[in-house]
N, C-alpha and C positions, 0 to 999 in steps of 0.2 A: 504493500500500500504506500502511496505517496505521503510525504511529510506534510501535515496540515497544521495551521494555527488553531489551537483550541479556542472555543468560544468563552467569553467572560463567565457565563453561567456555569459551564462545565468546570472552569478553573476554580470558581467559588465552591462548587460541590466537592471537588477533590480536596480543597483546603479544609472544608467542613469535616471531612473524614478524619482529619487529625485533631481539629479543635473540638468538634461536637461529637462525642462518642455516645452519649446518652443524655437524658434530660438533666441529670445532675451536673453534667459538663456545662450545659447552658446556664444553669443557676450560678455556677462558680464564676463564669465569665461576666455575667451581668452584675453579680455582687461586687466583683472587683472594680467594675466601672463605677458603681454607686459609691464605693468607699474612696476611690480616687477623686470623686467629685465632692468629697467632704461631707457625705451624708451622716447624720446623727440618728436617723430613724429609717429603717428599711422594712417593708412589708412584702412578703412572698405569698402568693396564692397559687395553688396547683390543682389540677383535675386530671383524672386518668393517669396518675403516676407521673404527671408532667408531659405526657404525650399529647393530651388534648389541649391543655392550657398551662401556661406559665406566665404569671404577672409579677413584675418587680416594680415597686413604687418606692421612691426615696425623696428626701428633702434636700438634696444636694444643690450645687450652684446652677445646674441646668445647662442646656445647650441653646445657643442663640439661633435665630432663624437662618442666618447666613451659613452656619456650620452644620445644620441638619443634613443636607445632602451629602456632605463630606463624611459625616459620622457613619453612614451606611455604605461607604465606598471603600474598597480594599486599599490597604496600605496608607490610610489616612489616620493620623493620631496626633494628639496634643501632648504626648508624654515622653518624647525623646529629645527634649531640649538639650540635655547633656550628653546625647549619643548613647551607644550601646555599652560604653565603658562605665557609665555612672547611672544605672537605672534605679530610681528611687520610688517608682510606682508599681502597683500590682500588675496592671496591664500596660502594654507598650507596642504590641505587634500590629494593631490596627486591622485585625482579621475577624474578630468575634462577631460583630453585628452583620457584616456582609456574608459571612459563612452561615450564620443562622438564617438570614433572609433567603439564602439559596435553597434551603431544604425545608422551610416552614413559612408560615404566614406571619410576618413581623410587623408590629405597629409600634412606632416610637413617638411619644408625645412628651414635649418638654417646654419648660418656661424658664429662661435664664433670669438670674437675679437682676432686678431693675427693669426687666422687659415689660412692655405694656400688656402683652397677652401671650398665650401659649400657641404652639403650632405642632402639627402632626405630619409624619411621613410614613408611608406604607411601603413594604417590600415583600414581593411574592415571586418566587421563581427567579430571583435576581432582578426583577423589574421594579422600578421605583414609581411611586405615585404621590405627588405632593412636592413641597410642603403646603399645608393648608391650615387655616385657623382652627383652633381647638379650645376646649375648656379645661383649664388646670390652674390651681392656685399657685403652686411653686414646685420646683424639682422636676423629676422625670418619671414617667411611667412607660414601661416596655411590656408589651404583650406578645407572646409567642404561642401560636395556635397550630394544631395539626403538625406536630414535629415529624419530619421525615416523610411528609406526604408526597414530596417530589422525588424521593428515592425510597420507594416502599420496600425494597430488598433489605434496607437497614432495620426496618421495623421487626423483621423476623428474629433479629439478634437481641432485641430488648427483652427484659425479664417481665415478670408480672407487675401489675400496677402497684401492689404492695411493696415489692422489692425495689422498684424505681423510686417510690415515695421514701422508703427507708434510706436510699442512697442520697436523695436530696436533703433529708434531715441531717445526715452525717456531714454533708458539705457545709450546711449552714452552721452546725455546731462547731466544726473545725475552724471555720473562718471567724466565728464569733469569739473564740478564745483569744485571738490576736487583737480584737478590737472591743475591749470591755466597755468603752464609753459610748458604744452604739447600741441602740435598741433594735432587736430583731424579732419579727413576728411572722411565723409560718403557719398558714392555714391550708388544710387539706380539703379534699372533695367532700368528706363527711363532716365538715365543719370542726374537726379537731384542730386544736391550736397548740403551737409550741412558742412560748413567749420568753425571750431572754431580755430581761430589763437591763438598761444601762446602769453601770455601777460608777461610783465616784472614784476619783483618783486616789490611789493608795488602798483601794478595796478590790484589787484584781482577783483575790482569792474567792470573792463572792461569785464572779463569773465562772471561775473554775468549778466551784460547787454547783452552779446552775447546769453546767454542761456534763461534768463527770460524776458529780455527786458529793455529798458531804462526807461519805465514807473515805473518799480519797484525801480530802483536805485534812481529815483527822489522822490519817496515816501517812502523811507526806512531810517533807522538810524542804525549806526554801534553798535556792541556789543563787549565788551571785559571785561570779569569778571573772577575772580579767587576765588575759595573757596576750602580750604583743599587739595590743589594740583591738583584740576580739573579746567581746563580753558575752558571757553566758548567764542568763537568769531563768527563773521559772521554779517549778516544783517537781520533785521526784519522790516516788513512793518508797516506804520502808521495804527492806528485803523480804519481810514476812507478808507484804501486801502485793499480790500478783494476780495475773489473769492467765487464761488458757491460750490467748493469742496476742499478737502485737498491735491490734487495732486500737488499743488504749494508749498508744505512744504518739504524742503530738509534738512535732518539731516545726519550728518557724525560723526562717532566715530573713532578717530585716523585715519582719512582719508577714512574710509570705509563707503559707503552709506548704511544706515539701514532704516528699516520701523518698528520702535519700538513703540508699543502702549503706553508705559509709556511716551516717549518723546512727542508723538502727544498729549497725555492728558495734559502734562505740557504746551504745546503751547496753547492749548485751554483754560487752566486755567489762563494763563497770560493775555489773552484778555477777560476774562469772563464777566466783567461788562462794556466793552467798545465796544463790537461788537455783532450784532444780532446773535442769536443761530443758524440760518440757513446759516450764512456766515462764511468763513474761512480765517484766516490771511495768508499772504505770507511771507516766511522766508527761510533763508539759515543759518543753525547753524552747527558749528564745535565744537565738544567736544573732548578735548585732555586730557588724563589721563594715569596713569601707566597701561600698558597692563595687569599687574597682577590683576587689580581691575575690569576687564571686561572679560566676557566669550563670545567669538565669535564663539565657537564651539557648538552652540545650535542646528543648523539645517544645512544640507549640502549646502543649498542655501546661507548661511552666511548673510542673511538679518536681522535676529533676534539676539539680544545680551541680555546678562544678567549682570547687574551691581552688584557689591558687596554691594554698598550702594545706592539703587535707590532713597531714600528720599533726599540724597545729590544732586543728579543730577536734580531731579524735582525742588527742592528748588532753585538751581542755575539758572535754566532756567526761572522759574516764577519770581524770584526776580530780575534777570538782566533785563528782558524785562519790567517789571513794573517800576523799578527804572529809566530806561532810558526814558520810556514814560513820567514819571513824571518830568524829569529834562530837556528834550529837549525843545527848544523854541516852542511856539504855532505854529503849522503848519497845513494847510489844504491840503487834497489830491488834486493833479492836475487833477484827474479824474472828480471831481465835477465841477471845473472851465472849463475843456475841454468840458464836456457835455453841460454846459450853453453856452459856446461860439458857440458850434455846433448849438444850437437852435437859436442863434442870426444870424447865417449865412443865407443870403437870399436864400430861396427856398430849404433848406436842413434841415432835422431833423434827429436825431440819430434813428436808427432802434430800435423798442421797445424790441426785443429779441436778437439782435445781440451783438457781442462782442465790445470791445473798438474800436472806430473809424468807426464802421459800420454805414452807412448812407442810407437814402432813399430820393428820390425826392418827393416833395409834389405834389400830383396829382391835376390838376385844378378842381375846383368844377363843378359839373354838372350844366348846364344852367337850370334855372327854366322855368316852362312852361308859365311864364308871360313875361312882357316886361322887357328888360334889363338883366343884370347879377347879381346874388347874390347867397347866400347860402340857401339851403333848398328848399322845395317845396312851390310854391306860385302861385296862380292863377292871371290872368291879372288884375282882379278887385281889388286884394289885394295889388298891388304894392304901396310902400310908399318910396318916394325919401329920406325922412329923415332917413329911416332905411337901405338904401342901403349901402353896404360896399364901393361902388364906387361913392358915392355922392360927389358933389363939396365941397371944403373946406368951402364955405360960407353957405352951407345948414344948416338950423336950426335943431339941434338934437331933437329927440323925447323926450317926458317926461320920457319914460322908460330909454332911454340912459342917460338922466340927472340924474335919480335916481341911476342907476348903477354906474355912475362915482362918484357921491357923496358918495355912500356907499364904493366904492373901496378906495377912497383917503380921507376918513374922518379923519384918523389919521395923514395925511400928512399936519399938521398945520404949519402956519408961524413960531410959536415958535420952532417947531421941526426942521424946515429947517434952521433957522437963526443961525449964529454963528459969534462971533466977530472975527476980524483979529487975536487977541491974541490967542483965542481958536483954530482957524484954524491952525496957525503955530505950536503951542505947541503940540496939540493933534495928528496932522498928522505926525509930525516928531519924537516924543518921544516914542510913544506907538506902540507895534506890531499890535494892532487892530485899531489904529488910533482914530480919533474923530468922534462921532456920528453926522450925518448930517440930518437924516430924519427917520421917522417911516412910513412904508407902510402897509396899510391894518390892522393896529394895531397888526401885527404879525412879521414883519421883520424890523430890524434896518439896515440902510445903513450908513456905516462909510467910512472915507477917510484916507488913510495913504499917505506917501510921494510918493509912487510909485504904489498904487493899490486902488481898490474899494472893500470893504468888506461888504457882506450881511450876517446878523446874524439872525437865528431863535430864537427869544427871549424866547419862551417856552422851547425849547430843551436846550438852554444854561443855563437857570436858573434851570432847572431840574437837570442838572449835578452838578451845584454848591450846591444845597440843598442836593443832594445825597452824595457828598463827605463830606459835613459837618456832616451829619447824621452818615456816616461810621466812621468818625474820633471820634465822641463822643461815638459811640457804642463799638468800639474796643480799646478805650483808657484804659478801665478797664473791669474786668469780667462782663459779661452781667447778669442782674437780672434773677432769675429763679422763677418758681412757683412750690410749693411742691404738689405732688399728694396726694389726700386724702388716697388712698390705693396704696402702691408701686406696680408697674406692673412687673410681672415675664415674661421674654421673653426667650423661649427655642430656642437654637441655636446649630449648630455643635460646638464641643469643640474648633476647631481651630478658628472659628469666635469669640467665647467667649474670647479666649486668646487675640486676637487682640484688641478687645474692652477694655479688662482690661488694656492692655498696653497703650492704648490711652485715658484712663479715665481722666487723669490730663488735657490733652489738651481739651477734650470735655467739661470739667467742666467750662473752661473759657467762653464758649459760652452758658452756662446755662443748660447743660445736665449733670446731676449727676447720675452715675450708678456705680454698683459694682458687682463683681462676686457672683453668687448664685449657687454653686455647679459646677460640671465639664462641664455641657452643658447648662448653662443659665446665664443671667444677670438680676439684679434687678434695675429697673429705679425708682429713688426716686423723681427727679425734672426734669422739662423740661424748655426750654427757654420761659420766659414770653412774649417775643416779638412775638412768634409764635401763641399765644393764645391756643385754644384747638387743640391738635395735637394727632394723633395716635402714641403713644409711641412705640408700637411694630413695626409698619411699618418704623418709623424713624430709630430705632436701626438696623433693618435688612438691610435697605438701606446703612447705615453707615458701617455695617459689610461687605457688598458686595464691597463697595468702598475701604475699607482698604485692602481687599484681592486683589483687582484689581490694585490699584495704591499705596498702602502703606500710604495713607493720609486720614484724615477725613474731607476733605475740603467741603463735601456736606452740613454739618451743617452750616458752615460759608456762603455757597452759599444761603441757605434758609434764613438766617438772612439778608444777603445783598439784597435778593429779596424783603423782607418786607420793608427794607429801601428804595429801588428803588420805590416801590409802593407809599410809603408815600411821597417821593420826587416828584413823578409825579403829585400827587393830591394837593401838597402844593406849587407848583412853580407858577410863573407868567404864566397865561393862554394867549393863542392867543386871541386877541380881546380887550386887555387892553391897553389903551393909556398911553404911557410913555413920560415924559417930558425930555428935553435934559440932565439934571443932572442924572436922573434915567438910561437913556440909556448909558451914559458914565460910570456910576458906575458899570453897568452890564459888560461892556467891560473890565474895570480894574479888576474886580473879575475873569473874564475868564482868563485873562493873568496871574493871580496869582494862579490859581487852576490847579493841574495836571490832565491831561486827559480831559480837557474841550473842546477838539476838536470834541468829540462825546457825545451824550446823553446816558442815561442808556440803551437804546435799540439799540445802535450802529449807530444811524443816525448822519450825520454830523451836527454840530451846526453852522457852518459858511462856506461860500464859498468866496474865494479871487480871484478877477480878476485883473490881472496886467494892468496898464494903457497902456503899450505897446500893449497888445492884443486888448484893446478897440480901440486904434488908428488904428490898422490894419483893424478893422471892418469898419471904415470910410475911408479906403484907404489912410491914412496919413503916412503909412510906407510901 
């Protein structure tokens, strides 16, 4: 076929394939325009999951009559006064409105500040109609109807109305986190509303609570760190507060919401030895830096960014979160206490697979086929009063019951329970974890503070203490290495060999000594002694992949830390060992002095704190 010039309509539709993936993409682009226009109040109305109708109304500075035709024309924008090297606005490409107008019926009505009246312009199939006078008090109103009616093949790839509505809600919530001073109101087809009220300066945590929930703000710590002109602020959750996916990780670069894999990798690295691998932290991070040091023009969707110095950004995120976790006071997640309180509530247990707060009623046990009521199947001739759960208090317990009770409370000795008045007063009032009062089942330490009851998993707690001590000794000086009898030559792509060569000095600190061996290979002379026998080729290739992906060789450190964690697990106090009061209190004091002792090496909580106020509520005293 001969080469032909594409029509403007077809060009717009091709561009729309990159910018407008689904209704949520349209909402994102239009919200960015409203925020760039200085809006303080934005209303979003949807129907049919955004496929039938999307209406965005704002109180921004509006668009003048002369600029209305340019607003819906490709490559026309008011936001690139400083060029592509210094982009300070959310939108800048000048493609959103013409792309939307090429695949939907677009109506743009606006009144500029100080203008005598409003005007409207229509775009359908790339054809413009107007401008013409319209009725509007101030700001801008954009309506998008029948999305993808011009390209019906795209409609087949959209999800259900409910799923598309949920995606729109997520876009609004994600953008709203970065603009707490703006009021957002989202209304669906069934008249359901999501309203995010504007918050006053200094009350940004109120917006975070609106979007993510108060359970996050109660289990998070503030971040504020600066390194080489880059500032990191926001909130990150405790290591004991986590979710099953990474959808609750919100990252912003100069106010722009992004989904950058390097940032997500840094968040994962910051919690590497404090959270289980299948769990994900919750955080809201704001990165502010010179616009010239970040490229936001990577993809038309503007969700990906490229940093001039990615290592600086990663180091800032990992360092700030780890340092804050180490310096904050010892805190337990309220989720653990909440779950325990729910189990104490009469007749209610937390649902096994539900979310936070989900509950289920305890079903009454089926009546046995014998006499009376009890648990399990029992014939009439097997009925035993002493084994009945409904037996009178004076009933003599069976030998089995006595053995079970003895085994259960064998560690609950008088010496472990007793404490002098001096110990009670000083321990409960002076220390965050209080004074030890008992050991239950040779596995759990019960302590008392001035306002709470603390239950400690002795094995998990000691495992963290041993692990931190091992890490401190391992990383205080270069790790010992073992020399290979014959150096191993590993063939690699030249780019990977270059990266390994540049990182050789860092890798040598962890016991891996290598050097370049020609243009496309490295020679491994020594490996970390702590790892024992290791496949040097596989290790080097993994490190090369990690350097290409994230710019760091943290994988080798992770392997060393994993060995330390295994040693700590096998060398710590095991469940089933009886501890005297002095040992229990010593363990509590070490926990208070050790960073990250709120979780074990596997991410499990080491203690749960129950406030005395909540315990009083259980007994109806409040």
